[in-house]
N, C-alpha and C positions, 0 to 999 in steps of 0.2 A: 571517266572522270574528268583527268589532265587535259583532253581535247576540248571536252564543254568549257573548260578557264582557258584555253587560247582562244575560242571561238569570243569569247567574251571581251579577254584582252585588246583581242583585234578589232570587234566593234567598235572601242572604248578609245580604241586609237585613231579610228576612221571618224567617229562623230567628234573627236577631238581637234582634229586636222579639217573637216568641212567647217566646224564651228571656228576655227580660226581665219580660215578664206572669209565667211562672211563677215568674221568682225573686223577684219583689214579693208574691206569693201564698204563696210559702213563707215570706220575713222575717214578711209580716202574721200568719200563723198562729203562729210562732215568739212575738213579742211578745205576742198576745194570750194566749196560755199562759203566759209567763213573769210577763205583768201576773196572770192568773188565781193562778197559782204565791204570790204574794207578796199576794194579795187588794188589787190596787190596778183601777184604771181604766184602760183604755188608752182615750186622748183622740183623739178624730176619726177613731176604729175604723180607722186607714191608717197607712202607713209612707213615709218619702221618700227617696229614694235624695241622696245625699252625695256618696259616693265610687264611682267606678269604675275599675279599673285590673286589669295583665295582671299574673300572678304565676304562679311555679312551683308546683307542688304537691309533696308529699313523691317522688313518682316521676318528675318532672322534667318532667312536663308543664305546657304554659303553659294558665292556664285564667284567666276571668274571677273578681275578686275585689268582691262590691257591699258597700256598709256604707249601711244603713239609717240614720235616726234615727226616732223616733216620742217622744210627748211621754206622760206617764202621770200620773196622783193618786191618792196612799193617802189622802187626806183629802175630797177633791173642792172644794178650795179652791188647794193651793199643787200649781202644777206642776213635774213633773219631767222629766229627757230621759233616753231610753235609746238601743240601737243594736243592731241584728243585722247581725252580719258573715258572709256568705256567700261560699262558695268553689265556684262553679260552681254547683249548686244544694243543697248541702249546707252545713248552719251550722255556721260555726266557731265563734261565740261570740254570747253574748248579755248586754249589759251594762245595767245598772242605775243612774242617778246617784241617789245621797240626798246630804243634806245632810250627812251622816257618811262620805261617800267611797264610791265605785262600787262597786255588788255585781256581779260575775260568777256568771253561771249557765250 
């Protein structure tokens, strides 16, 4: 019985890892598209996981909400921040910070 529990635990860890890799790919694509929209450069061509939590979606199901941070530059000299928020694998919002306030796409 304990070997079955170990198998389920390992399967759960593998699922979480693959789900996290796919979510990071989605967030990176969203950040890249947002930067292209405003003619900015996505610095380091990557995003980093800032927050992971469980929340309920509109149907009441519990899902992972991930918040990824990234950096961008409009003039190649000053760095600005941004974030992509995903609910499961779906983009919930993309936010770009600027000197005059946050722009939400």
